[in-house]
N, C-alpha and C positions, 0 to 999 in steps of 0.2 A: 653148455660148455662155457659160455660167456659168464654166467652167474658164478660158476665155480672159480673161474679166473679172478673175478672181482673179490670173492671171499678170500682166496689165497693171497692176493695183493694186500688186502686189508690186514690179514694176519701178519704178513711180512712187515708191513709198515708199523704195526703195533709192537712187534718184537724189536724192530730197529729203535723205536722211541723208548721202549723200556730199557734196552741195552744202553742207549745213550744216557738216560737218566741214571741208571745204575752206575755207569762209569764216572759220571760227573759227581754224584753224591759220594761214592767211595773215595775218589781222589780228594774231594773237599775235606772229608773227615780224616782221611789218612794223612794229608798234608799238614793239618793243624795239630795232629797228635792227640786230638780229643777223643776220637773214635768211641764215643759213648753209645753209638747205636749199632746194632747188628744189621748191616745193610742187607745181608742175605735174607734175614727174617722179614724185612719190609717188603721185599719183592716176591717172596714165596708164600707167605701166609699172613693173615691178619694177626697182629700182636696188640694186645690191650696194655696200655700203659696208663698210669695215673695222670690225669691232666694237671697242668701247671696251675690252673685256676679252677675254682669250683663254681658251678652254676648256682648252687644253693649253699652259700657259706654257712658255717655252723652258727645257728641262731642263739643269741644269748637268752637267758631265762628272763621273762618279763612278768611283772606283778602289777595287775590293774586294781586300783582302789576305786570303789564306786559306792554311791548312796543306795543302799538296799531298800530304803523307804520310798524311793521315787519309782513309780510304776513304769514310766518310759525307760528309765535306766535298767530296771530289772528285766524288762522284755529284751532290751538290746543285749544284756549280759547273757540271757538264756540262749539267744541266737549265737552269740560269740562262743559260748561254751561248746555248742554243737559243732561250729565250723573251725575253731582255732586248733592249732596243733598243741602237743603236750607241753611246749615251752612257755605257755601263757597260763598264769595263775590268777585267780580272781579273789579279791578280799572285800567283803562288805564292811564298810567303815564302822557301822554300828556294832559289829561283832568283835572289833579289835579292842582289847583291854589295855594293852601297853603301847603307848604312842612314842616310846623312846626311839630315836633315830628317824622319826617321821614328822612331817609338819603337824601343826595343831589340828584337832578334829574339825573345828569350824572352817579352817582354811581348806581342808580336804573335801568338806561337804559342798563347798562353793563350785569346785571344778573337778573334772575327771583327772585323776593322777595315775601315771604309769611310771614304774621304776624298772630300769634294766639292771642286770647284774653288774654292769660296768659302773653303776652309780649314777647314771644319767637319769634325770627326771623329765618327763614330758607332761605338759599340763594342757587341759582343755582340748581344743581341736587337734593339737599335735598328738596328744595321747590317743584320741579317736583314730586318727590317720595311722598312727604307728601300730596299734593293736589290730585294726582291720587289714593292715598290710600283711599280716600273718595269715590271712585267709585267702581263699581263691578269688575274692572280690576286691582284693587290695589295689588292683590297678585303678579302679574307679575312685577309690578314696585318695590315692596318690595325686589325682588331678587337683585335689584341694590344696596341694602344695605349690601350685603354679602361682607366680608373683601376684598378678592382679586378683585372682580368685582367692588366694590365701588371705589377703587383706580384708576382703568383704566377708568371707566365711568366718574369719576370726571375730570380727565385730558382731556378726549374727550370733555366733556361739556364745560370746561373752554376755551379750544382752539377754539371750534366752536363759543362760545359766544363772545370771543375777536375778532375773524375775522368778525363776523356779525356786531359788534359795529363799528369796524374800517371801513368796507365798507359802512355801512349805514350813518354814521355821519362824515366820513373822518377825524377821530381823531385817527391817528396811532402814536405810539411811539415805541421805542425799546422793552419795556416791553410787549407790546401788540402783536407784531409780532413774 
């Protein structure tokens, strides 16, 4: 008997709270004249509405330009092709015939280049972070954007990329070494 009374009291309290909320919300919307919401629908059934913000905003199309003759680059691109969504395209720099609208071939071979539909260019480590951010492992790569880490990681990437370019294409100068 006591358990039944407890359940009944809880139900009554819940109904009182729901009625109170209902009256407050209906007064609020009716008083403002906005009445955009169907208050009855909120309390009687679940209504799906389009959220004001999107968890995953529409991604712009990305085009990654890489050195297909670099074995490490080719392995990374193979993994990225498997993991990345459809909005990422991959271009081997050596397969491009017309460089109009693009940086010079030698410039592109020195660093990884990523171009978004918006016209933004990402170079080197920023391109790597941006393209890996499109995969499920993106959170780990975004850590490379943290202020102290980014400075060090950028220097390491630049040094590695310069040495790779120097060895592969035998084009070394004082600035590269």
